[in-house]
One Martini backbone bead per residue (centre of mass of N, CA, C, O) as a GRO file, in nm:
protein
  448
    1UNK     BB    1   8.869  17.201  25.009
    2UNK     BB    2   9.004  17.197  24.707
    3UNK     BB    3   9.171  17.007  24.510
    4UNK     BB    4   9.441  17.008  24.343
    5UNK     BB    5   9.611  16.956  24.081
    6UNK     BB    6   9.733  16.642  23.968
    7UNK     BB    7  10.063  16.532  23.889
    8UNK     BB    8  10.219  16.279  23.720
    9UNK     BB    9  10.530  16.101  23.799
   10UNK     BB   10  10.757  15.871  23.626
   11UNK     BB   11  11.001  15.631  23.743
   12UNK     BB   12  11.219  15.372  23.587
   13UNK     BB   13  11.401  15.076  23.679
   14UNK     BB   14  11.578  14.787  23.798
   15UNK     BB   15  11.496  14.883  24.113
   16UNK     BB   16  11.275  15.122  24.063
   17UNK     BB   17  10.958  15.284  24.132
   18UNK     BB   18  10.829  15.615  24.064
   19UNK     BB   19  10.561  15.818  24.212
   20UNK     BB   20  10.418  16.131  24.161
   21UNK     BB   21  10.193  16.316  24.385
   22UNK     BB   22  10.171  16.640  24.269
   23UNK     BB   23  10.095  16.963  24.341
   24UNK     BB   24  10.162  17.194  24.093
   25UNK     BB   25  10.429  17.046  23.973
   26UNK     BB   26  10.561  17.144  23.693
   27UNK     BB   27  10.755  17.156  23.413
   28UNK     BB   28  10.801  17.461  23.435
   29UNK     BB   29  10.918  17.457  23.720
   30UNK     BB   30  11.148  17.268  23.661
   31UNK     BB   31  11.289  17.460  23.455
   32UNK     BB   32  11.348  17.686  23.653
   33UNK     BB   33  11.530  17.523  23.835
   34UNK     BB   34  11.730  17.431  23.610
   35UNK     BB   35  11.832  17.710  23.543
   36UNK     BB   36  11.952  17.759  23.821
   37UNK     BB   37  12.143  17.514  23.818
   38UNK     BB   38  12.319  17.631  23.588
   39UNK     BB   39  12.414  17.890  23.734
   40UNK     BB   40  12.554  17.708  23.977
   41UNK     BB   41  12.677  17.449  23.865
   42UNK     BB   42  12.573  17.154  23.943
   43UNK     BB   43  12.749  16.954  23.782
   44UNK     BB   44  13.012  17.037  23.930
   45UNK     BB   45  12.923  16.960  24.216
   46UNK     BB   46  12.886  16.662  24.158
   47UNK     BB   47  13.174  16.606  24.069
   48UNK     BB   48  13.309  16.688  24.333
   49UNK     BB   49  13.180  16.463  24.498
   50UNK     BB   50  13.256  16.206  24.322
   51UNK     BB   51  13.592  16.307  24.311
   52UNK     BB   52  13.699  16.445  24.594
   53UNK     BB   53  13.630  16.726  24.639
   54UNK     BB   54  13.562  17.019  24.779
   55UNK     BB   55  13.236  17.052  24.978
   56UNK     BB   56  13.334  17.123  25.275
   57UNK     BB   57  13.390  17.446  25.340
   58UNK     BB   58  13.395  17.488  25.657
   59UNK     BB   59  13.628  17.231  25.664
   60UNK     BB   60  13.801  17.186  25.409
   61UNK     BB   61  13.654  16.920  25.263
   62UNK     BB   62  13.567  16.628  25.174
   63UNK     BB   63  13.320  16.371  25.061
   64UNK     BB   64  13.407  16.015  25.052
   65UNK     BB   65  13.166  15.806  25.025
   66UNK     BB   66  13.162  15.755  24.713
   67UNK     BB   67  13.451  15.633  24.693
   68UNK     BB   68  13.402  15.375  24.879
   69UNK     BB   69  13.188  15.251  24.678
   70UNK     BB   70  13.399  15.165  24.455
   71UNK     BB   71  13.498  14.953  24.680
   72UNK     BB   72  13.442  14.578  24.667
   73UNK     BB   73  13.631  14.433  24.837
   74UNK     BB   74  13.801  14.290  25.060
   75UNK     BB   75  13.871  14.263  25.377
   76UNK     BB   76  14.162  14.449  25.518
   77UNK     BB   77  14.100  14.479  25.813
   78UNK     BB   78  14.243  14.341  26.087
   79UNK     BB   79  14.063  14.400  26.329
   80UNK     BB   80  13.795  14.290  26.217
   81UNK     BB   81  13.890  14.012  26.135
   82UNK     BB   82  13.977  13.924  26.425
   83UNK     BB   83  13.707  13.975  26.565
   84UNK     BB   84  13.537  13.771  26.397
   85UNK     BB   85  13.711  13.528  26.473
   86UNK     BB   86  13.640  13.528  26.774
   87UNK     BB   87  13.340  13.478  26.733
   88UNK     BB   88  13.368  13.205  26.587
   89UNK     BB   89  13.505  13.058  26.820
   90UNK     BB   90  13.263  13.090  27.015
   91UNK     BB   91  13.053  12.945  26.840
   92UNK     BB   92  13.195  12.658  26.848
   93UNK     BB   93  13.140  12.614  27.165
   94UNK     BB   94  12.855  12.576  27.106
   95UNK     BB   95  12.559  12.351  27.111
   96UNK     BB   96  12.378  12.546  26.963
   97UNK     BB   97  12.196  12.618  26.679
   98UNK     BB   98  11.995  12.848  26.797
   99UNK     BB   99  12.147  13.126  26.902
  100UNK     BB  100  11.926  13.362  26.916
  101UNK     BB  101  11.750  13.172  27.147
  102UNK     BB  102  11.977  13.120  27.333
  103UNK     BB  103  12.114  13.137  27.653
  104UNK     BB  104  12.413  13.074  27.495
  105UNK     BB  105  12.465  13.308  27.334
  106UNK     BB  106  12.599  13.525  27.099
  107UNK     BB  107  12.711  13.869  27.136
  108UNK     BB  108  12.647  14.195  26.973
  109UNK     BB  109  12.752  14.511  27.090
  110UNK     BB  110  12.655  14.846  27.024
  111UNK     BB  111  12.829  15.153  27.072
  112UNK     BB  112  12.616  15.432  26.987
  113UNK     BB  113  12.543  15.735  26.791
  114UNK     BB  114  12.364  15.812  26.544
  115UNK     BB  115  12.537  15.701  26.276
  116UNK     BB  116  12.649  15.465  26.471
  117UNK     BB  117  12.339  15.349  26.480
  118UNK     BB  118  12.142  15.374  26.235
  119UNK     BB  119  12.296  15.211  26.023
  120UNK     BB  120  12.348  14.934  26.163
  121UNK     BB  121  12.052  14.880  26.233
  122UNK     BB  122  11.940  14.875  25.948
  123UNK     BB  123  12.123  14.647  25.837
  124UNK     BB  124  12.052  14.423  26.046
  125UNK     BB  125  11.743  14.420  25.962
  126UNK     BB  126  11.785  14.385  25.634
  127UNK     BB  127  11.898  14.122  25.638
  128UNK     BB  128  11.835  13.805  25.503
  129UNK     BB  129  12.035  13.671  25.692
  130UNK     BB  130  12.075  13.515  25.974
  131UNK     BB  131  12.259  13.530  26.233
  132UNK     BB  132  12.455  13.352  26.483
  133UNK     BB  133  12.404  13.620  26.631
  134UNK     BB  134  12.331  13.881  26.860
  135UNK     BB  135  12.194  14.183  26.816
  136UNK     BB  136  12.280  14.505  26.972
  137UNK     BB  137  12.183  14.835  27.109
  138UNK     BB  138  12.355  15.117  27.265
  139UNK     BB  139  12.203  15.431  27.354
  140UNK     BB  140  12.273  15.696  27.525
  141UNK     BB  141  12.249  15.820  27.886
  142UNK     BB  142  12.084  15.583  28.005
  143UNK     BB  143  12.199  15.323  28.208
  144UNK     BB  144  11.948  15.134  28.208
  145UNK     BB  145  11.995  15.021  27.928
  146UNK     BB  146  12.249  14.865  27.989
  147UNK     BB  147  12.136  14.683  28.214
  148UNK     BB  148  11.902  14.556  28.055
  149UNK     BB  149  12.067  14.434  27.801
  150UNK     BB  150  12.288  14.271  27.996
  151UNK     BB  151  12.097  14.102  28.131
  152UNK     BB  152  12.205  13.760  28.143
  153UNK     BB  153  12.472  13.784  28.017
  154UNK     BB  154  12.775  13.660  27.893
  155UNK     BB  155  13.083  13.791  27.884
  156UNK     BB  156  13.231  13.561  27.709
  157UNK     BB  157  12.973  13.605  27.481
  158UNK     BB  158  13.050  13.925  27.466
  159UNK     BB  159  13.058  14.181  27.224
  160UNK     BB  160  13.222  14.499  27.123
  161UNK     BB  161  13.117  14.793  26.951
  162UNK     BB  162  13.292  15.105  26.917
  163UNK     BB  163  13.114  15.383  26.771
  164UNK     BB  164  13.327  15.669  26.692
  165UNK     BB  165  13.459  15.924  26.538
  166UNK     BB  166  13.585  16.100  26.788
  167UNK     BB  167  13.581  15.970  27.082
  168UNK     BB  168  13.388  16.216  27.252
  169UNK     BB  169  13.120  16.103  27.311
  170UNK     BB  170  12.963  16.095  27.599
  171UNK     BB  171  12.773  15.851  27.580
  172UNK     BB  172  12.981  15.644  27.468
  173UNK     BB  173  13.197  15.666  27.691
  174UNK     BB  174  13.020  15.576  27.928
  175UNK     BB  175  12.952  15.299  27.810
  176UNK     BB  176  13.242  15.197  27.778
  177UNK     BB  177  13.318  15.199  28.079
  178UNK     BB  178  13.100  14.997  28.160
  179UNK     BB  179  13.197  14.765  27.973
  180UNK     BB  180  13.468  14.716  28.103
  181UNK     BB  181  13.360  14.636  28.387
  182UNK     BB  182  13.181  14.400  28.277
  183UNK     BB  183  13.390  14.230  28.104
  184UNK     BB  184  13.721  14.225  28.154
  185UNK     BB  185  13.792  14.210  27.823
  186UNK     BB  186  14.007  14.318  27.585
  187UNK     BB  187  13.910  14.112  27.335
  188UNK     BB  188  13.589  14.231  27.317
  189UNK     BB  189  13.703  14.476  27.131
  190UNK     BB  190  13.585  14.724  26.888
  191UNK     BB  191  13.705  15.004  26.692
  192UNK     BB  192  13.532  15.285  26.533
  193UNK     BB  193  13.742  15.550  26.397
  194UNK     BB  194  13.910  15.885  26.359
  195UNK     BB  195  14.045  15.857  26.679
  196UNK     BB  196  14.278  15.649  26.794
  197UNK     BB  197  14.427  15.813  27.022
  198UNK     BB  198  14.183  15.815  27.215
  199UNK     BB  199  14.164  15.511  27.267
  200UNK     BB  200  14.467  15.479  27.390
  201UNK     BB  201  14.386  15.606  27.678
  202UNK     BB  202  14.267  15.328  27.736
  203UNK     BB  203  14.178  15.071  27.977
  204UNK     BB  204  14.183  14.707  28.060
  205UNK     BB  205  14.298  14.609  28.332
  206UNK     BB  206  14.598  14.754  28.243
  207UNK     BB  207  14.526  14.734  27.932
  208UNK     BB  208  14.598  14.880  27.644
  209UNK     BB  209  14.476  15.006  27.366
  210UNK     BB  210  14.523  14.918  27.021
  211UNK     BB  211  14.545  14.868  26.680
  212UNK     BB  212  14.430  14.569  26.703
  213UNK     BB  213  14.126  14.718  26.787
  214UNK     BB  214  14.146  14.928  26.534
  215UNK     BB  215  13.933  15.111  26.312
  216UNK     BB  216  13.978  15.331  26.045
  217UNK     BB  217  13.831  15.650  25.949
  218UNK     BB  218  13.787  15.913  25.770
  219UNK     BB  219  13.695  16.247  25.828
  220UNK     BB  220  13.543  16.267  25.534
  221UNK     BB  221  13.340  16.077  25.691
  222UNK     BB  222  13.048  16.095  25.793
  223UNK     BB  223  12.851  15.952  26.024
  224UNK     BB  224  12.592  15.930  25.821
  225UNK     BB  225  12.809  15.773  25.606
  226UNK     BB  226  12.930  15.507  25.758
  227UNK     BB  227  12.755  15.278  25.619
  228UNK     BB  228  12.990  15.239  25.378
  229UNK     BB  229  13.171  15.083  25.528
  230UNK     BB  230  13.325  14.782  25.520
  231UNK     BB  231  13.295  14.720  25.815
  232UNK     BB  232  12.985  14.748  25.827
  233UNK     BB  233  12.908  14.543  25.613
  234UNK     BB  234  13.042  14.289  25.755
  235UNK     BB  235  12.893  14.308  26.033
  236UNK     BB  236  12.572  14.398  25.942
  237UNK     BB  237  12.576  14.302  25.634
  238UNK     BB  238  12.640  14.355  25.285
  239UNK     BB  239  12.824  14.410  24.999
  240UNK     BB  240  12.567  14.474  24.819
  241UNK     BB  241  12.509  14.748  24.932
  242UNK     BB  242  12.751  14.896  24.799
  243UNK     BB  243  12.678  14.820  24.510
  244UNK     BB  244  12.417  14.986  24.498
  245UNK     BB  245  12.552  15.262  24.545
  246UNK     BB  246  12.736  15.250  24.296
  247UNK     BB  247  12.505  15.243  24.086
  248UNK     BB  248  12.387  15.519  24.157
  249UNK     BB  249  12.638  15.683  24.090
  250UNK     BB  250  12.648  15.603  23.794
  251UNK     BB  251  12.373  15.726  23.721
  252UNK     BB  252  12.438  16.019  23.799
  253UNK     BB  253  12.673  16.038  23.574
  254UNK     BB  254  12.508  15.876  23.307
  255UNK     BB  255  12.188  15.922  23.378
  256UNK     BB  256  11.950  16.142  23.289
  257UNK     BB  257  11.689  16.026  23.408
  258UNK     BB  258  11.794  16.001  23.695
  259UNK     BB  259  11.876  16.294  23.740
  260UNK     BB  260  11.587  16.408  23.696
  261UNK     BB  261  11.461  16.253  23.929
  262UNK     BB  262  11.627  16.383  24.156
  263UNK     BB  263  11.561  16.673  24.092
  264UNK     BB  264  11.255  16.652  24.139
  265UNK     BB  265  11.272  16.590  24.432
  266UNK     BB  266  11.426  16.845  24.520
  267UNK     BB  267  11.254  17.070  24.397
  268UNK     BB  268  10.985  16.987  24.538
  269UNK     BB  269  11.080  17.027  24.823
  270UNK     BB  270  11.131  17.332  24.797
  271UNK     BB  271  10.851  17.411  24.692
  272UNK     BB  272  10.675  17.301  24.922
  273UNK     BB  273  10.814  17.476  25.142
  274UNK     BB  274  10.842  17.779  25.013
  275UNK     BB  275  10.553  17.797  24.857
  276UNK     BB  276  10.337  17.584  25.012
  277UNK     BB  277  10.410  17.541  25.331
  278UNK     BB  278  10.552  17.246  25.358
  279UNK     BB  279  10.738  17.157  25.655
  280UNK     BB  280  10.646  16.850  25.636
  281UNK     BB  281  10.765  16.493  25.633
  282UNK     BB  282  10.661  16.173  25.569
  283UNK     BB  283  10.823  15.860  25.645
  284UNK     BB  284  10.713  15.539  25.498
  285UNK     BB  285  10.740  15.198  25.578
  286UNK     BB  286  10.618  14.877  25.414
  287UNK     BB  287  10.888  14.735  25.528
  288UNK     BB  288  11.000  14.554  25.776
  289UNK     BB  289  11.316  14.546  25.720
  290UNK     BB  290  11.267  14.886  25.682
  291UNK     BB  291  11.165  15.023  25.959
  292UNK     BB  292  11.438  15.221  26.004
  293UNK     BB  293  11.451  15.420  25.766
  294UNK     BB  294  11.320  15.685  25.878
  295UNK     BB  295  11.542  15.737  26.089
  296UNK     BB  296  11.772  15.766  25.888
  297UNK     BB  297  11.647  15.997  25.718
  298UNK     BB  298  11.616  16.201  25.940
  299UNK     BB  299  11.916  16.247  25.981
  300UNK     BB  300  12.013  16.304  25.696
  301UNK     BB  301  11.833  16.561  25.655
  302UNK     BB  302  11.841  16.730  25.931
  303UNK     BB  303  12.160  16.743  25.940
  304UNK     BB  304  12.202  16.858  25.641
  305UNK     BB  305  11.943  17.087  25.618
  306UNK     BB  306  11.968  17.217  25.918
  307UNK     BB  307  12.013  17.537  25.815
  308UNK     BB  308  12.089  17.827  25.748
  309UNK     BB  309  12.030  18.053  25.532
  310UNK     BB  310  12.124  18.190  25.245
  311UNK     BB  311  12.148  18.524  25.187
  312UNK     BB  312  12.159  18.476  24.854
  313UNK     BB  313  11.890  18.333  24.875
  314UNK     BB  314  11.546  18.289  24.788
  315UNK     BB  315  11.560  18.055  25.001
  316UNK     BB  316  11.450  18.050  25.352
  317UNK     BB  317  11.395  17.741  25.347
  318UNK     BB  318  11.516  17.446  25.426
  319UNK     BB  319  11.460  17.202  25.607
  320UNK     BB  320  11.253  16.963  25.682
  321UNK     BB  321  11.039  16.792  25.868
  322UNK     BB  322  11.114  16.461  25.984
  323UNK     BB  323  10.889  16.184  25.985
  324UNK     BB  324  10.805  15.843  26.112
  325UNK     BB  325  10.766  15.488  25.994
  326UNK     BB  326  10.582  15.214  26.024
  327UNK     BB  327  10.304  15.208  25.847
  328UNK     BB  328  10.103  15.002  25.987
  329UNK     BB  329  10.134  15.158  26.259
  330UNK     BB  330  10.084  15.460  26.181
  331UNK     BB  331   9.781  15.429  26.096
  332UNK     BB  332   9.714  15.402  26.431
  333UNK     BB  333   9.802  15.713  26.479
  334UNK     BB  334   9.917  15.985  26.294
  335UNK     BB  335   9.714  15.963  26.046
  336UNK     BB  336   9.497  16.146  26.150
  337UNK     BB  337   9.654  16.408  26.081
  338UNK     BB  338   9.703  16.357  25.779
  339UNK     BB  339   9.381  16.339  25.705
  340UNK     BB  340   9.246  16.579  25.931
  341UNK     BB  341   9.435  16.792  25.968
  342UNK     BB  342   9.605  17.132  25.952
  343UNK     BB  343   9.856  17.048  25.822
  344UNK     BB  344  10.128  17.101  25.609
  345UNK     BB  345  10.218  16.823  25.394
  346UNK     BB  346  10.417  16.536  25.323
  347UNK     BB  347  10.511  16.222  25.137
  348UNK     BB  348  10.696  15.912  25.190
  349UNK     BB  349  10.659  15.595  25.022
  350UNK     BB  350  10.752  15.249  25.100
  351UNK     BB  351  10.789  14.969  24.878
  352UNK     BB  352  10.733  14.626  24.733
  353UNK     BB  353  10.691  14.402  24.479
  354UNK     BB  354  10.751  14.147  24.650
  355UNK     BB  355  10.469  14.238  24.825
  356UNK     BB  356  10.206  14.246  24.635
  357UNK     BB  357  10.022  14.024  24.815
  358UNK     BB  358  10.010  14.213  25.049
  359UNK     BB  359   9.879  14.421  25.282
  360UNK     BB  360  10.105  14.635  25.292
  361UNK     BB  361  10.095  14.708  24.992
  362UNK     BB  362   9.799  14.796  24.983
  363UNK     BB  363   9.837  15.025  25.190
  364UNK     BB  364  10.041  15.195  25.036
  365UNK     BB  365   9.863  15.255  24.792
  366UNK     BB  366   9.612  15.365  24.934
  367UNK     BB  367   9.746  15.595  25.103
  368UNK     BB  368   9.858  15.754  24.868
  369UNK     BB  369   9.581  15.824  24.740
  370UNK     BB  370   9.443  15.952  24.986
  371UNK     BB  371   9.646  16.181  25.035
  372UNK     BB  372   9.624  16.307  24.746
  373UNK     BB  373   9.291  16.274  24.666
  374UNK     BB  374   9.123  16.138  24.858
  375UNK     BB  375   8.832  16.058  24.797
  376UNK     BB  376   8.654  15.840  24.599
  377UNK     BB  377   8.409  15.618  24.523
  378UNK     BB  378   8.394  15.634  24.832
  379UNK     BB  379   8.172  15.790  25.028
  380UNK     BB  380   8.200  16.011  25.291
  381UNK     BB  381   8.126  16.123  25.572
  382UNK     BB  382   8.167  16.411  25.726
  383UNK     BB  383   8.353  16.293  25.969
  384UNK     BB  384   8.528  16.112  25.740
  385UNK     BB  385   8.662  16.320  25.596
  386UNK     BB  386   8.936  16.399  25.387
  387UNK     BB  387   9.176  16.602  25.258
  388UNK     BB  388   9.412  16.568  25.094
  389UNK     BB  389   9.661  16.729  24.914
  390UNK     BB  390   9.919  16.533  24.935
  391UNK     BB  391  10.231  16.507  24.862
  392UNK     BB  392  10.357  16.212  24.682
  393UNK     BB  393  10.608  15.961  24.725
  394UNK     BB  394  10.627  15.656  24.542
  395UNK     BB  395  10.820  15.375  24.643
  396UNK     BB  396  10.907  15.085  24.429
  397UNK     BB  397  11.065  14.814  24.493
  398UNK     BB  398  11.170  14.525  24.341
  399UNK     BB  399  11.332  14.493  24.611
  400UNK     BB  400  11.463  14.419  24.964
  401UNK     BB  401  11.753  14.408  24.930
  402UNK     BB  402  12.071  14.520  24.969
  403UNK     BB  403  12.105  14.649  24.692
  404UNK     BB  404  11.846  14.821  24.694
  405UNK     BB  405  11.913  14.980  24.949
  406UNK     BB  406  12.173  15.111  24.847
  407UNK     BB  407  12.045  15.259  24.610
  408UNK     BB  408  11.835  15.421  24.772
  409UNK     BB  409  12.020  15.575  24.970
  410UNK     BB  410  12.199  15.710  24.758
  411UNK     BB  411  11.963  15.862  24.627
  412UNK     BB  412  11.894  16.027  24.878
  413UNK     BB  413  12.165  16.169  24.891
  414UNK     BB  414  12.136  16.310  24.620
  415UNK     BB  415  11.890  16.473  24.700
  416UNK     BB  416  12.027  16.632  24.930
  417UNK     BB  417  12.256  16.761  24.767
  418UNK     BB  418  12.084  16.918  24.562
  419UNK     BB  419  11.928  17.078  24.764
  420UNK     BB  420  12.174  17.222  24.892
  421UNK     BB  421  12.274  17.356  24.632
  422UNK     BB  422  12.022  17.532  24.581
  423UNK     BB  423  12.031  17.666  24.877
  424UNK     BB  424  12.341  17.718  24.966
  425UNK     BB  425  12.440  17.471  25.148
  426UNK     BB  426  12.593  17.264  25.400
  427UNK     BB  427  12.561  16.902  25.435
  428UNK     BB  428  12.853  16.826  25.616
  429UNK     BB  429  12.782  16.978  25.858
  430UNK     BB  430  12.719  17.012  26.253
  431UNK     BB  431  12.722  17.257  26.471
  432UNK     BB  432  12.444  17.226  26.624
  433UNK     BB  433  12.534  16.973  26.800
  434UNK     BB  434  12.740  17.122  27.001
  435UNK     BB  435  12.573  17.287  27.205
  436UNK     BB  436  12.480  17.061  27.398
  437UNK     BB  437  12.763  16.974  27.483
  438UNK     BB  438  12.866  17.239  27.603
  439UNK     BB  439  12.631  17.281  27.819
  440UNK     BB  440  12.662  17.015  27.967
  441UNK     BB  441  12.953  17.054  28.064
  442UNK     BB  442  12.891  17.310  28.225
  443UNK     BB  443  12.683  17.193  28.417
  444UNK     BB  444  12.871  16.977  28.543
  445UNK     BB  445  13.094  17.169  28.635
  446UNK     BB  446  12.912  17.344  28.823
  447UNK     BB  447  12.804  17.105  29.004
  448UNK     BB  448  13.114  16.961  29.062
   0.00000   0.00000   0.00000
């Protein structure tokens, strides 16, 4: 099969450089999409999101994560402030300098799933400065994970963040009950939730949890957007992360070049899926500190765009299948299918100019070209020939610091929102997640 004509599109600002290697997505097609965007009043929809108007129509509420990015002040929440102070006091008691490798280390264990896990995990891995305590995360319903990760830890040096928007998620509640029995210390817990009254139903050895250990966030902030909470920034990351997101929001409102860049990403996603039949997209990070980025993006896109089509829309395919991982590892596993398999797919590849002299950076550039163009000046034997013709978005961050990550994730959110607007679907609800919960409860009720 002959490769289709590839047109390059480049966007660059002081945070990132983006190059699209897209097959036959022309400026004319962009204009057609943009004319449709004007018909649905996309600019008004963006304003509604940015300024806290109702955009989640099925639940009749705003999506206020852009608004909280506006505020980069000091941590005002008493519960988190006091919780971190307790950790600092415990750190002072230890004699070891390198606490993360000490058998006497201080531990911070997060119990959560979905957005309560993916965001904090990404931030904790991406932070430039190593913390003085050891982060770990327990998620899922297999209690052997709990036993394995807490084995050998000292309860008096182990603190728990219980992160759940509803505080009714079965997996998290089961883990929380186990943690109470294991810790036996009421003071070792911090709760991040939109449902504080549910937390107050629980006791730790006779003492009920109160507001002193609970930090509240509004229900208008979806779980997959809770990464922007000031609580999350202070515990797992850096306030510069939120500053980066704020700068991206400013560009969306004021920078036409940036807006057109985001539009092109969204329009081409819809075009590749609905017209070219490319229903899967690989997201690959060639930055070690951002190795969990593909997992975060997978939830962001598939939970936001995985909805039934709008009956009034001409586009009948909504969100693509998103998969991926750490690029240097992926090259030795499923890249075989990307290069020689029969599936129609796209790719988003992320690297950083800061790593320009590294092997990982060279691999990111090389793989982008191979996926898009196929073989170049080095001719491959018959069995070694590769497909090419894979639309690629190559994102090159100027740095991989917290500010750049915040800018990049907010930009990806903008991409998802514009895609949803063109498709005529709601990216802020997630009713499909409930079915599994309902049927699991019925199964357990029938069994016991």
